[in-house]
TIMARVEX-226060 format. One record per residue (C-alpha): residue number from 0; residue in three letters; x, y, z. Coordinates in nm, 3 decimals, m for minus. Example, Ala and Ser with C-alpha at 12.3 -4.5 7.8 and 13.67 -1.06 7.14 Angstrom:
BEGIN
+-----+------+---------+---------+---------+
| pos | code |       x |       y |       z |
+-----+------+---------+---------+---------+
|   0 |  ALA |   1.230 |  m0.450 |   0.780 |
|   1 |  SER |   1.367 |  m0.106 |   0.714 |
+-----+------+---------+---------+---------+
# end
This chain:
BEGIN
+-----+------+---------+---------+---------+
| pos | code |       x |       y |       z |
+-----+------+---------+---------+---------+
|   0 |  UNK |   0.490 |  m0.197 |   2.105 |
|   1 |  UNK |   0.344 |  m0.517 |   1.999 |
|   2 |  UNK |   0.062 |  m0.546 |   1.811 |
|   3 |  UNK |   0.088 |  m0.891 |   1.772 |
|   4 |  UNK |  m0.136 |  m1.001 |   2.018 |
|   5 |  UNK |  m0.419 |  m0.713 |   1.817 |
|   6 |  UNK |  m0.367 |  m0.893 |   1.538 |
|   7 |  UNK |  m0.425 |  m1.254 |   1.672 |
|   8 |  UNK |  m0.766 |  m1.102 |   1.831 |
|   9 |  UNK |  m0.854 |  m1.024 |   1.463 |
|  10 |  UNK |  m0.757 |  m1.267 |   1.269 |
|  11 |  UNK |  m0.954 |  m1.518 |   1.505 |
|  12 |  UNK |  m1.272 |  m1.269 |   1.505 |
|  13 |  UNK |  m1.249 |  m1.265 |   1.112 |
|  14 |  UNK |  m1.174 |  m1.660 |   1.056 |
|  15 |  UNK |  m1.497 |  m1.642 |   1.360 |
|  16 |  UNK |  m1.763 |  m1.505 |   1.134 |
|  17 |  UNK |  m1.625 |  m1.611 |   0.762 |
|  18 |  UNK |  m1.875 |  m1.832 |   0.572 |
|  19 |  UNK |  m1.758 |  m2.080 |   0.339 |
|  20 |  UNK |  m1.725 |  m1.946 |  m0.089 |
|  21 |  UNK |  m1.979 |  m2.109 |  m0.310 |
|  22 |  UNK |  m1.731 |  m2.363 |  m0.576 |
|  23 |  UNK |  m1.840 |  m2.120 |  m0.885 |
|  24 |  UNK |  m1.679 |  m1.826 |  m0.724 |
|  25 |  UNK |  m1.430 |  m1.983 |  m0.561 |
|  26 |  UNK |  m1.305 |  m2.153 |  m0.848 |
|  27 |  UNK |  m1.328 |  m1.880 |  m0.986 |
|  28 |  UNK |  m1.216 |  m1.692 |  m0.778 |
|  29 |  UNK |  m0.930 |  m1.867 |  m0.799 |
|  30 |  UNK |  m0.839 |  m1.903 |  m1.134 |
|  31 |  UNK |  m0.828 |  m1.511 |  m1.155 |
|  32 |  UNK |  m0.589 |  m1.474 |  m0.895 |
|  33 |  UNK |  m0.381 |  m1.679 |  m1.059 |
|  34 |  UNK |  m0.385 |  m1.497 |  m1.384 |
|  35 |  UNK |  m0.351 |  m1.196 |  m1.234 |
|  36 |  UNK |  m0.044 |  m1.338 |  m1.060 |
|  37 |  UNK |   0.112 |  m1.507 |  m1.388 |
|  38 |  UNK |   0.028 |  m1.177 |  m1.549 |
|  39 |  UNK |   0.332 |  m0.958 |  m1.439 |
|  40 |  UNK |   0.499 |  m1.243 |  m1.506 |
|  41 |  UNK |   0.431 |  m1.262 |  m1.888 |
|  42 |  UNK |   0.480 |  m0.935 |  m1.957 |
|  43 |  UNK |   0.858 |  m0.925 |  m1.804 |
|  44 |  UNK |   0.922 |  m1.250 |  m2.070 |
|  45 |  UNK |   0.721 |  m1.028 |  m2.369 |
|  46 |  UNK |   0.917 |  m0.736 |  m2.309 |
|  47 |  UNK |   1.269 |  m0.856 |  m2.238 |
|  48 |  UNK |   1.187 |  m1.211 |  m2.503 |
|  49 |  UNK |   1.507 |  m1.051 |  m2.720 |
|  50 |  UNK |   1.735 |  m1.071 |  m2.409 |
|  51 |  UNK |   1.598 |  m1.464 |  m2.333 |
+-----+------+---------+---------+---------+
# end
């Protein structure tokens, strides 16, 4: 059973109901996401520094 049409319909409903975030909250969210993405890479480099 292909669930793609159901998923596409669901996403359409979500997009129609979505509202833009206030600019300050959008900036905060983007910065936080960037930090969360970078954190695992930093830990990896720190833990493998002697091998680099």
